[in-house]
N, C-alpha and C positions, 0 to 999 in steps of 0.2 A: 504494500500500500504506500502510495506516495503522499508525503505531507505537502499540503498547500503552502507555497512560499508566502511568508508574512513579513513585510518590511518593518524596519525600525519605527517608521512613522506610524504604522498601524498598531504596534504593540506599546508605544510610548504613552504613558498616561499624561493627561493635560497638566501642564506645569502650574503650580501655585503662582499667584500673582502678588506683586507688591505695588500697590497704588501710591503714586507720588503726587503730592498736592502743591501746586504753584498758585500764585496770585497775579501780581503785576510784574511785567518785565520793563526794563529801562535801559537805554543805550548809554546813559551817564551814570556816574557813581553815586551811591546813596548809602547812608549808614543804617537806614531802616531795614530790619532783618527780613521782612516779608516782601521785599522787592528784590528780584533777581536780575542781575545784569545780563544783557542779551548775549554777550560773549561767554559768560559763565554758563548760560542756558545751552549754548551750542556745545560746550564741553560736556555738559551733562548728557545731551542727546547722543554724542559720540560714544560715551560710556554705555548708554542703554543699547545702542546698536551693537557694540561689541559683546555685551552680555547675551543678547538674543542670538548671536551667532556662535556661542560657545558649543563645544562638542557635547558636553553633558551639563546643560544649565540646571541650576537649582531653583531659581525664581525668575519669573518674567516681569520686567519693569513695565508699568502702565502709567501714562501721564494724564493728570487731571488739572483743571484750573477752576478756581472759584471766583465769583463776583461778576465777571463780564467786563473787565477793564478793556479799553480800546487797544491797549498794547497786545492783548491776546490775538487780535486780528493783524495789527500793523507789524508786530515784531515776532510773536510766537508762531503764527501760521506760516510765514515764509520759511522760517528756520525748520519747522516740522516738515514742510513740503520738500525742502532741499535734501532731507534724509529719508524721504518716503515714509514718514510716520504720521499717525493721527493721534488726537487727544480727545478727552471728554471734557466739555466746557459746561460748567454749572452757572446759570444766569440768575442774577437778582432781577426779577422781571419788572418790578416797579421802577428800576433805574434805567431800563432800556429806552433809548431815545429821549430821555429826560435829564439825566444827571450828567453834568460835564465830566468828560474823561471816560465815559462808559459807552459801550457799543450801541449802535442804532439797530433797528429791525433789519435794515438792509445788510448791515455788517453780520448779523447772526445768520441771515439767509446765505451769505457768502460762505461762512464757516460750514454750515450744514451741507451746502452744495459741494464743498470741497471734500466731503467724506468724514468730517468730524462729527462726534456725537454731542448732542445738546441735552442737558438736563436742567432741572430747576434748583434754585438756591433761595427759595422764598420770594416774597413780594417786596418787603422792605428791609430784609436782612436782620430782622428782629430775632432775638433768641427765642426759639419756639417754646421753651419751658416757661416763658413769661407770658405767653399768649392765652387769651380767653378762647372759648370755643368758637366764637364768631371771628376772632382774629386768625385762628388756625385755619378757618375756612378760606380766608383771603390769601394767607401765606402759602397754603398748600394747593387746594383745589383750583382757586382762581388763577394762581401762577401756572399750573399745569395746562389748564384749558386755554389760557392766553397764548402760551408758547405753541400749543398745538394749532391754534387758529392762525397765528402769524407765520408759522413755518410749514404748515401742511404736513405734519408728521406726528406720530404717536410719541408722547413723552412718558417714560415710565421710571425715570431715575431722579432722585432728590438728594442734594447735599445739605446737611444740617448746618445752619449758621452757628459758628462757635463749637460745632460738634456736640452741642447740648441736646440731650434727649432723656426721656423717661418713658415708662410704658404708655402713658397717655399720648405722648407725641408720636411714638411708633405706631400706635393704633390709629391715630389720626392720619398719618402718612399712608398707611395701607388703605384706609377708607377713602382717601383722596385719589387713589389709583396708582400709587408708586409701588413697584415691585422690588427695586433696589434702593436702599437708603444708605448713603455714604457718610461715615463718621470721621472723626479725627483720631481714632485709636490706631497707633502704629503697630500693625501686625500683618503677616502674610495671609493670603486668602486662598484656600483650596477650592478647586472646581468640583461640582457646580457651586456657584456662589450662593450664600445664604441671603436673608433679607437685609441684614446690616453688614456693611463692608467697611473695613478699616482702611486708613490712609496715613501716610507719613508726611507731615508738613515739611516742605523744603525751604530752608532759609538761604538768603543770598550769599552767606559766607561758607556754605557747605561745599567743600572741595570734592572733585570727582573721586579721588583716592579714598576719601572717607565714605562716600556713598557706596563705592564698590564693596566695602566691608559689610554692608547690609545684606549683600547677596551671597555671602560665604555660607557654606553648608552648616557650620557649627551654630549659626544663628545667635551668637553671643551679643553682638552689638544691637540687633533688633530686639532681643529679649531685654537688654538693658534699657532701651528706650521705652519698652512697654512698662517696666517698673517705674521709670521716671514719670510716665504719663499717669500712672495710678497715684503717685505721690502728689502730682499737680491737681488731680481730681479731688484728693483729700483737702488740699489747700484751698481750692475753690469753695468747698462746702464750709470750711472754717471761716474764711474771710468774706464770703459772699461775692456775687458776680461783680458788683460795682467796684469794690475795693481791689479785687483781684485784677480787674481790667486796668485800673490806674497803675498798679504795680507792673503789670505786663507791658503796658505802653512805655513806661519808663525804662525798663530793662531792654526792651527791643528797639528803643529810640524811634518810636512811632512818629511819623510826620503829621502835622495838623491837617493836611489836605488829603490824607489817605483814608480809605474805608475798610481795607482788608485787615488782617492781623489777628488780634486776640479774639475778635468775634468769629474768626475762622480757625484759630489755633487751638490745638488740643492741650 
């Protein structure tokens, strides 16, 4: 009896994924942690390309962006295209076409038509754990329906502002039609994906060599970041969101005119 030939690709299990979270890109230098220089972003993408081409990869890097800053179209999209990569862009719907520095509906249509995935990031970027039932309706259901109407596609993914959630928020997300809910918990995700999906916030000072260590098989660095995250969560509960946000902005040198950052950071 002859065995049917099975290729490596057929027998290889789907790789776990590590989702990487970016916000704004900038071509000039900044001290604010959650803005990444465009040159640094290029170096990051070159690393991700190498990781995807390894003989026996351990994790697959996946790129996401939160907020919908115009630099996502003007800087990130061309860099991604030059390396034949796509990303998942989560949009603060109420800012689209209204808030200076953020994308228009035509911009989002361009991203969508270029093969990138679009998801929701709320309506006003409010922490969902602070919302009433009526506010959750606007932040979740209205945001999804507006994106679908403007882009002509189904929207099933939601990124939680500030990564903040509880059982009530997750229930509301699922009721609003979201199948995948992206958090700020730094962890690898096995396939098939669950309902909640972790991500690692990328700061502008993170060097490619350091990021490469996240993909090592021993998982030591990623596990260490998970422990740091849990300590920060305990600090948030102790200090409260408002005081924690002030301390976070100070440590990360947040600029007065930026809207990403602690609201998105884990």
